[in-house]
Every structure is written in structure tokens, then in C-alpha cells.
Backbone as JSON Lines, residues from 0, in Angstrom:
{"i":0,"aa":"M","n":[-74.15,-76.29,-15.82],"ca":[-73.26,-75.95,-16.9],"c":[-71.81,-76.08,-16.38]}
{"i":1,"aa":"I","n":[-70.98,-76.78,-17.14],"ca":[-69.57,-76.96,-16.78],"c":[-68.75,-76.03,-17.68]}
{"i":2,"aa":"T","n":[-67.83,-75.29,-17.04],"ca":[-67.0,-74.35,-17.81],"c":[-65.54,-74.71,-17.57]}
{"i":3,"aa":"V","n":[-64.78,-74.76,-18.67],"ca":[-63.33,-75.03,-18.62],"c":[-62.62,-74.01,-19.5]}
{"i":4,"aa":"Y","n":[-61.32,-74.0,-19.44],"ca":[-60.51,-73.12,-20.27],"c":[-59.83,-73.91,-21.35]}
{"i":5,"aa":"E","n":[-59.7,-73.25,-22.53],"ca":[-59.09,-73.97,-23.62],"c":[-57.58,-74.09,-23.4]}
{"i":6,"aa":"N","n":[-57.0,-75.12,-24.01],"ca":[-55.58,-75.33,-23.93],"c":[-54.96,-74.63,-25.14]}
{"i":7,"aa":"K","n":[-54.42,-73.45,-24.93],"ca":[-53.85,-72.66,-26.05],"c":[-52.65,-73.34,-26.65]}
{"i":8,"aa":"E","n":[-51.94,-74.14,-25.89],"ca":[-50.76,-74.86,-26.43],"c":[-51.19,-75.89,-27.46]}
{"i":9,"aa":"A","n":[-52.41,-76.42,-27.37],"ca":[-52.89,-77.37,-28.35],"c":[-53.71,-76.7,-29.45]}
{"i":10,"aa":"G","n":[-53.54,-75.35,-29.54],"ca":[-54.22,-74.63,-30.58],"c":[-55.71,-74.46,-30.35]}
{"i":11,"aa":"G","n":[-56.17,-74.67,-29.13],"ca":[-57.57,-74.51,-28.81],"c":[-58.44,-75.7,-29.17]}
{"i":12,"aa":"A","n":[-57.83,-76.75,-29.73],"ca":[-58.59,-77.95,-30.14],"c":[-58.92,-78.84,-28.94]}
{"i":13,"aa":"R","n":[-58.25,-78.63,-27.83],"ca":[-58.46,-79.45,-26.65],"c":[-58.72,-78.53,-25.46]}
{"i":14,"aa":"V","n":[-59.39,-79.06,-24.47],"ca":[-59.64,-78.32,-23.25],"c":[-59.12,-79.13,-22.08]}
{"i":15,"aa":"K","n":[-58.65,-78.4,-21.06],"ca":[-58.12,-79.07,-19.87],"c":[-59.15,-79.01,-18.78]}
{"i":16,"aa":"I","n":[-59.49,-80.17,-18.25],"ca":[-60.5,-80.26,-17.17],"c":[-59.82,-79.92,-15.84]}
{"i":17,"aa":"H","n":[-60.5,-79.11,-15.02],"ca":[-59.89,-78.72,-13.75],"c":[-60.6,-79.32,-12.54]}
{"i":18,"aa":"E","n":[-61.64,-80.09,-12.78],"ca":[-62.36,-80.78,-11.71],"c":[-62.96,-82.05,-12.29]}
{"i":19,"aa":"R","n":[-63.41,-82.96,-11.46],"ca":[-64.04,-84.16,-11.95],"c":[-65.39,-83.82,-12.59]}
{"i":20,"aa":"I","n":[-65.61,-84.35,-13.8],"ca":[-66.86,-84.09,-14.53],"c":[-67.5,-85.45,-14.8]}
{"i":21,"aa":"Y","n":[-68.79,-85.52,-14.54],"ca":[-69.57,-86.74,-14.77],"c":[-70.61,-86.53,-15.85]}
{"i":22,"aa":"Q","n":[-71.08,-87.65,-16.43],"ca":[-72.17,-87.63,-17.39],"c":[-73.36,-88.27,-16.74]}
{"i":23,"aa":"T","n":[-74.54,-87.69,-17.04],"ca":[-75.78,-88.27,-16.57],"c":[-76.21,-89.32,-17.55]}
{"i":24,"aa":"T","n":[-77.24,-90.07,-17.22],"ca":[-77.77,-91.1,-18.16],"c":[-78.27,-90.46,-19.43]}
{"i":25,"aa":"D","n":[-78.59,-89.18,-19.39],"ca":[-79.11,-88.46,-20.58],"c":[-77.9,-87.9,-21.44]}
{"i":26,"aa":"G","n":[-76.67,-88.0,-20.93],"ca":[-75.51,-87.5,-21.63],"c":[-75.11,-86.12,-21.26]}
{"i":27,"aa":"E","n":[-75.79,-85.5,-20.3],"ca":[-75.47,-84.16,-19.86],"c":[-74.28,-84.21,-18.91]}
{"i":28,"aa":"L","n":[-73.41,-83.16,-18.98],"ca":[-72.27,-83.05,-18.11],"c":[-72.65,-82.39,-16.81]}
{"i":29,"aa":"V","n":[-72.21,-82.97,-15.7],"ca":[-72.5,-82.42,-14.37],"c":[-71.25,-82.5,-13.52]}
{"i":30,"aa":"G","n":[-71.17,-81.73,-12.48],"ca":[-70.01,-81.7,-11.6],"c":[-70.08,-82.81,-10.6]}
{"i":31,"aa":"A","n":[-68.98,-82.99,-9.87],"ca":[-68.86,-84.02,-8.88],"c":[-69.89,-83.76,-7.8]}
{"i":32,"aa":"G","n":[-70.49,-84.81,-7.24],"ca":[-71.5,-84.66,-6.2],"c":[-72.91,-84.43,-6.69]}
{"i":33,"aa":"H","n":[-73.11,-84.3,-7.99],"ca":[-74.45,-84.03,-8.52],"c":[-75.28,-85.31,-8.36]}
{"i":34,"aa":"A","n":[-76.55,-85.2,-8.06],"ca":[-77.42,-86.36,-7.82],"c":[-77.62,-87.21,-9.05]}
{"i":35,"aa":"D","n":[-77.54,-86.61,-10.26],"ca":[-77.78,-87.39,-11.5],"c":[-76.51,-87.92,-12.12]}
{"i":36,"aa":"A","n":[-75.33,-87.73,-11.47],"ca":[-74.05,-88.21,-12.02],"c":[-74.11,-89.72,-12.19]}
{"i":37,"aa":"A","n":[-73.82,-90.23,-13.38],"ca":[-73.86,-91.67,-13.62],"c":[-72.45,-92.22,-13.87]}
{"i":38,"aa":"T","n":[-71.68,-91.65,-14.76],"ca":[-70.36,-92.16,-15.08],"c":[-69.35,-90.99,-15.15]}
{"i":39,"aa":"L","n":[-68.13,-91.31,-14.8],"ca":[-67.07,-90.29,-14.87],"c":[-66.72,-89.99,-16.31]}
{"i":40,"aa":"Y","n":[-66.79,-88.73,-16.67],"ca":[-66.44,-88.29,-18.01],"c":[-64.96,-87.95,-18.06]}
{"i":41,"aa":"A","n":[-64.47,-87.16,-17.13],"ca":[-63.05,-86.82,-17.09],"c":[-62.65,-86.43,-15.68]}
{"i":42,"aa":"S","n":[-61.42,-86.68,-15.34],"ca":[-60.92,-86.29,-14.03],"c":[-60.07,-85.01,-14.14]}
{"i":43,"aa":"A","n":[-59.75,-84.41,-13.05],"ca":[-58.95,-83.18,-13.01],"c":[-57.59,-83.41,-13.7]}
{"i":44,"aa":"G","n":[-57.24,-82.48,-14.56],"ca":[-55.94,-82.54,-15.25],"c":[-56.01,-83.22,-16.61]}
{"i":45,"aa":"K","n":[-57.1,-83.88,-16.91],"ca":[-57.21,-84.55,-18.22],"c":[-57.59,-83.54,-19.31]}
{"i":46,"aa":"E","n":[-57.07,-83.81,-20.52],"ca":[-57.43,-82.98,-21.67],"c":[-58.38,-83.82,-22.55]}
{"i":47,"aa":"V","n":[-59.43,-83.14,-23.04],"ca":[-60.39,-83.82,-23.91],"c":[-60.6,-82.93,-25.13]}
{"i":48,"aa":"P","n":[-61.06,-83.56,-26.24],"ca":[-61.33,-82.75,-27.44],"c":[-62.39,-81.66,-27.19]}
{"i":49,"aa":"R","n":[-62.12,-80.47,-27.64],"ca":[-63.02,-79.34,-27.42],"c":[-64.39,-79.58,-28.07]}
{"i":50,"aa":"A","n":[-64.37,-80.08,-29.29],"ca":[-65.63,-80.32,-29.99],"c":[-66.55,-81.28,-29.25]}
{"i":51,"aa":"E","n":[-65.96,-82.36,-28.73],"ca":[-66.74,-83.35,-27.94],"c":[-67.29,-82.74,-26.69]}
{"i":52,"aa":"F","n":[-66.45,-81.97,-25.97],"ca":[-66.87,-81.31,-24.75],"c":[-68.03,-80.38,-25.01]}
{"i":53,"aa":"E","n":[-67.93,-79.53,-26.04],"ca":[-69.0,-78.6,-26.4],"c":[-70.25,-79.3,-26.86]}
{"i":54,"aa":"A","n":[-70.12,-80.43,-27.57],"ca":[-71.26,-81.17,-28.06],"c":[-72.09,-81.74,-26.85]}
{"i":55,"aa":"L","n":[-71.39,-82.0,-25.77],"ca":[-72.08,-82.51,-24.59],"c":[-72.67,-81.38,-23.67]}
{"i":56,"aa":"G","n":[-72.49,-80.15,-24.13],"ca":[-73.06,-79.07,-23.36],"c":[-72.08,-78.28,-22.51]}
{"i":57,"aa":"G","n":[-70.81,-78.62,-22.6],"ca":[-69.78,-77.89,-21.83],"c":[-69.51,-76.53,-22.47]}
{"i":58,"aa":"V","n":[-69.08,-75.61,-21.66],"ca":[-68.77,-74.24,-22.09],"c":[-67.29,-74.03,-21.96]}
{"i":59,"aa":"V","n":[-66.67,-73.47,-23.03],"ca":[-65.23,-73.24,-23.01],"c":[-64.97,-71.73,-23.01]}
{"i":60,"aa":"K","n":[-64.15,-71.32,-22.07],"ca":[-63.73,-69.89,-22.01],"c":[-62.37,-69.81,-22.67]}
{"i":61,"aa":"S","n":[-62.19,-68.82,-23.51],"ca":[-60.91,-68.67,-24.18],"c":[-60.0,-67.66,-23.49]}
{"i":62,"aa":"A","n":[-60.42,-67.19,-22.34],"ca":[-59.61,-66.23,-21.58],"c":[-58.38,-66.94,-21.03]}
{"i":63,"aa":"A","n":[-57.53,-66.2,-20.39],"ca":[-56.34,-66.78,-19.78],"c":[-56.75,-67.82,-18.73]}
{"i":64,"aa":"Q","n":[-55.83,-68.69,-18.41],"ca":[-56.07,-69.73,-17.4],"c":[-56.46,-69.05,-16.09]}
{"i":65,"aa":"P","n":[-57.32,-69.68,-15.31],"ca":[-57.7,-69.09,-14.05],"c":[-56.48,-68.94,-13.13]}
{"i":66,"aa":"K","n":[-56.44,-67.84,-12.39],"ca":[-55.32,-67.61,-11.5],"c":[-55.43,-68.55,-10.29]}
{"i":67,"aa":"A","n":[-54.29,-68.99,-9.86],"ca":[-54.24,-69.83,-8.7],"c":[-54.67,-69.02,-7.47]}
{"i":68,"aa":"A","n":[-55.24,-69.65,-6.52],"ca":[-55.67,-69.0,-5.31],"c":[-54.44,-68.43,-4.6]}
{"i":69,"aa":"P","n":[-54.54,-67.26,-4.02],"ca":[-53.36,-66.67,-3.33],"c":[-52.94,-67.58,-2.19]}
{"i":70,"aa":"K","n":[-51.6,-67.68,-2.01],"ca":[-51.09,-68.51,-0.96],"c":[-51.39,-67.83,0.38]}
{"i":71,"aa":"P","n":[-51.79,-68.6,1.38],"ca":[-52.06,-68.0,2.66],"c":[-50.7,-67.54,3.28]}
{"i":72,"aa":"A","n":[-50.77,-66.52,4.11],"ca":[-49.59,-66.0,4.74],"c":[-49.01,-67.07,5.66]}
{"i":73,"aa":"P","n":[-47.68,-67.18,5.67],"ca":[-47.11,-68.21,6.52],"c":[-47.35,-67.88,7.98]}
{"i":74,"aa":"V","n":[-47.55,-68.94,8.74],"ca":[-47.77,-68.74,10.18],"c":[-46.44,-68.53,10.84]}
{"i":75,"aa":"T","n":[-46.34,-67.46,11.56],"ca":[-45.06,-67.19,12.24],"c":[-45.26,-67.36,13.72]}
{"i":76,"aa":"K","n":[-44.31,-67.99,14.35],"ca":[-44.36,-68.19,15.77],"c":[-43.73,-66.95,16.42]}
{"i":77,"aa":"P","n":[-44.38,-66.47,17.5],"ca":[-43.77,-65.33,18.19],"c":[-42.46,-65.71,18.79]}
{"i":78,"aa":"K","n":[-41.46,-64.81,18.74],"ca":[-40.15,-65.08,19.27],"c":[-40.24,-65.05,20.77]}
{"i":79,"aa":"P","n":[-39.57,-65.98,21.47],"ca":[-39.62,-65.93,22.94],"c":[-38.9,-64.66,23.4]}
{"i":80,"aa":"K","n":[-39.42,-64.11,24.48],"ca":[-38.83,-62.9,25.05],"c":[-37.47,-63.25,25.69]}
{"i":81,"aa":"A","n":[-36.52,-62.4,25.47],"ca":[-35.23,-62.64,26.07],"c":[-35.29,-62.42,27.58]}
{"i":82,"aa":"K","n":[-34.59,-63.29,28.3],"ca":[-34.59,-63.17,29.75],"c":[-33.72,-61.99,30.12]}
{"i":83,"aa":"P","n":[-34.12,-61.18,31.1],"ca":[-33.26,-60.07,31.46],"c":[-31.95,-60.55,32.05]}
{"i":84,"aa":"K","n":[-30.86,-59.91,31.65],"ca":[-29.56,-60.33,32.15],"c":[-29.35,-59.78,33.56]}
{"i":85,"aa":"A","n":[-28.64,-60.59,34.33],"ca":[-28.31,-60.15,35.71],"c":[-27.34,-59.01,35.63]}
{"i":86,"aa":"A","n":[-27.42,-58.12,36.59],"ca":[-26.52,-56.97,36.59],"c":[-25.09,-57.47,36.68]}
{"i":87,"aa":"A","n":[-24.24,-56.91,35.88],"ca":[-22.83,-57.31,35.84],"c":[-22.15,-56.85,37.11]}
{"i":88,"aa":"K","n":[-21.28,-57.71,37.6],"ca":[-20.5,-57.35,38.79],"c":[-19.39,-56.41,38.38]}
{"i":89,"aa":"P","n":[-19.14,-55.4,39.17],"ca":[-18.03,-54.5,38.84],"c":[-16.71,-55.26,38.93]}
{"i":90,"aa":"K","n":[-15.81,-54.99,37.97],"ca":[-14.53,-55.66,37.99],"c":[-13.66,-55.08,39.1]}
{"i":91,"aa":"A","n":[-12.87,-55.94,39.71],"ca":[-11.98,-55.48,40.77],"c":[-10.86,-54.67,40.14]}
{"i":92,"aa":"K","n":[-10.52,-53.57,40.81],"ca":[-9.43,-52.75,40.34],"c":[-8.07,-53.36,40.73]}
{"i":93,"aa":"R","n":[-7.15,-53.25,39.87],"ca":[-5.81,-53.77,40.15],"c":[-5.06,-52.72,40.94]}
{"i":94,"aa":"K","n":[-4.34,-53.22,41.83],"ca":[-3.47,-52.3,42.61],"c":[-2.22,-52.12,41.79]}
{"i":95,"aa":"T","n":[-1.88,-50.88,41.67],"ca":[-0.67,-50.57,40.93],"c":[0.39,-50.09,41.92]}
{"i":96,"aa":"T","n":[1.58,-50.38,41.6],"ca":[2.64,-49.89,42.44],"c":[3.48,-48.9,41.64]}
{"i":97,"aa":"K","n":[3.89,-47.89,42.33],"ca":[4.71,-46.91,41.68],"c":[6.13,-47.37,41.75]}
{"i":98,"aa":"K","n":[6.79,-47.26,40.64],"ca":[8.17,-47.6,40.6],"c":[8.98,-46.49,41.27]}
{"i":99,"aa":"G","n":[9.91,-46.91,41.95],"ca":[10.71,-46.01,42.8],"c":[11.29,-44.82,42.08]}
{"i":100,"aa":"K","n":[11.25,-43.77,42.83],"ca":[11.9,-42.54,42.42],"c":[12.98,-42.24,43.38]}
């Protein structure tokens, strides 16, 4: 059984295919990779008439469009550890001279 979601923008008269769908020699709709697949009925992204799709045995869900799969978390590279700084040299003191009294 092939299930798709109706295209609400087209008033429900059309359905949008989300995967490759094939027809068997008997006219039955099957998914990609099925042993009895004979000819391509529709490819992903194509819209077909709802009545035709249902007549061939397809099932239409009128719920909201399926949610996209959640995006995987981005891979973050660990920050390189900072090299320890060398101990600072003490600054030389300036010699001061007293102005004469």
C-alpha cells in the first residue's frame, strides 16, 4: 500500500508523491525496489490526480504534511588547548635621581 499526503493548495484534487512509485503489470502501485515493479508511475515531487491515484489503490492522508526529519547536530571540532605562557620577566626598575636640595 502506497500512502501520500494531499496537496491542500490544489484543493485536495491532487496528491504530491514523496518517493518513486511504480506500477506492476496488474496495475497495482508498489514502491521502489519491489520485485513486481514494471513501469515508473511517478517520481518524487510529482503531483498526480487524487482520483487516479486512489483508483490504482493508493491511500491519501489528509493530515498535515509529514514533518521533515530533524537536522543532525552540527559536528564541532574541539578547540585546541592554549599553550601555557612563559613566565613574564620582571621589568627592570629605573634608577631615579633626587633633585638637589
